Residue, then its C-alpha position, 0 to 999 in steps of 0.5 A: m476460524i475465518r478461512a481465507a484463500v490467497a490467489g497469486a500466493s507465489g508472488y511476493a505480496g501473495g507469500e508476504i500475505l501468507r507469512l501474516l495470516l499464519a501469525h493471525p489467531q483467527f485466520e485459517v489458510g485455505a486454498i493457495t494458487a498461483a498460474s505458472s507455478a501451479g503444481e509446485r510445492l511452496g517451499v520451492v517458491h516460498p521456502h521461509l514459509v515453513p509451516l506451509a512449505d508442503r502444501v500445492l499451489e492450485a491453479t487460479g480459478v473460481e472454483t478453487l477460490s469459492g467456499h472461503d470467508v475471504v479471498f485475497l487477490a495478489l494478481p497482476h494488474g488487469h486479472s482481478a476484475a474477472l475473477a472477483a465478478q464471479l465470487p459470490e457477494a458474501v465473500v470478503v475479497i481484498d484486491c492487492g492489484a490496481d484494478f479497483r483503486l481508480e474512482s476515474e475512468s479517464a485516469w485509469t485509461s490514461f495510464y492502464d491498458t486494460a478496460y476500466a472495472g470501476s472502483w471498491p471502497y479504497g483500503l487506506p483507513e488512516l488516511p485523513g479527509p476533510a472535515g475531520s473525516v477518516q477512510r476507515e469509516r468506508l471500510e467497516g462491513a465492506r465486502r470488496i476492498a482495493v488495497p492501495g499502491c505501495y508508493p501512494t501508501g507512503i506518499s499519501l499518508a505523508l501529505a494528507p494531513g496538510f491538505a485536510a487542515g487546508l495548510l497546503e497549496p494543491d498545485d505544486v506537490v512534488v514527490v521523489a521516492a526510493s523503492g526496493t526492488s521487490g517492488a517490481g514484483k517477482s518475475l525476472k527482469p534484467h535490470l533488476l539483477g543483483s549485478e545491474v542493482m548492487g551499488s546503483m540507483s536509478p530513476y524510472g517513470v520520470g516525467g509523470g509516467h508512473r502509474h501510481t501518479p493518478e491514485i496519490e492524486q485522488n488520495l490527496g485531492r480527497a483530502a484536500g476537497e479540492p484537485v491536487s497535481v503531483s510531480f512524482t519522480p520514484t527511484l529504485a534502490p539497491m535493497p529488496r524491500g522499503i520505500l523511503a519518500t521525500c514530499t514537498a508542498r507550498l504553504r498557504p500565504e496565511v499559514d503559520p509555520a508554527a502550526v504545521r507540526e500540530a496538524w499531523e500529530k493531531a491526525y495520527a495521535a490515535e493511530p496504531f501503525v502510522h507515527v509521527l517521529p519526534e523533532g530531530s528524528w528521521p524516518t529510516t526504511a530498516s526501522v519498518i522492515g517487516s512492520n505494519h508501520v509508517q514512520l513520518q517526520v514533517v518539518v517547515d523550510e521556512r525560507l521558501r515556505r514548503v513543507v517537507v515530509v519524509s515517509a518510510v514504509d515496508n512496500l510488502t507489509k504495510g505497502t501491501a500485504g499489511a493493509a490487506v490483512q488490516c482491511a480484512n480486519i475491519a471489514l469483518g469487525l475485528d480488532e484492526t491490528l490482529g495478526l499485524p507486525v508492530a516492531g520491525v526487523a533489525p539488523 
């Protein structure tokens, strides 16, 4: 068995990692740690994790995390770098925070208020790149992996095939996406109270201020082989989990609109977790809840020559914890799909 520790286990992402590890045939749950919840029974903060309910959350520290084969870091942004630096190189460290996602130091300092820590291999295996490359190739045997943000997961997978195939203009990309409240974490915030959220949608991070913007541009730029600029507007939806993103970009003048869909179908034909739906079917957040799947639909607005791609993803599963387990599987040479839900939960 592969022994895994989860730091930040009291939060939503940490709890979701534990849920997936419980169903994994080759992982054993080792240390589970937290900050303010240290000393509590896990069942107090995550009552749904019944098999682990009597485990006690330990304080997060290198001594507690040492001696494991894999360490999952589900910590707030800016908290992973110092801890990861103290862990042995032989340990596979999967960071669910933003600390190591960005390759550009200037992009980091423009959007985050902590010191730049560098970048690790980016954990979005299915991300298409130029000349038929796929990000998965950088993850095999890796000892350090940065899990993507939840918004960048759905948005990058929605648009990358068009950029990798040279179909899309890089300077007029517009994305509007709605997320469930779990994307904001488990800390108490007045604007996330049920009475504030129920029956209401609201925008935030408007005007290019959301921290995931440079990550999305990085991913699409890698696929395109040139810089891509993105106007991204996130919105808060009255649901606990899930992201629905509507992503649009202009077709290059020479591109035949009839050839567009084929690029997406070809890019994801062999991917177990990314599905281009049949024509006429549209992604819904309800269809992916609890699963590691991404649903996509692509159409062309021929009047304006814009590609419109809609994606749906569970922000806690494929958007965070599922990606973390998927990356650990790849790094360790296991079947990529082990322990990962292939079906959603309904109704």
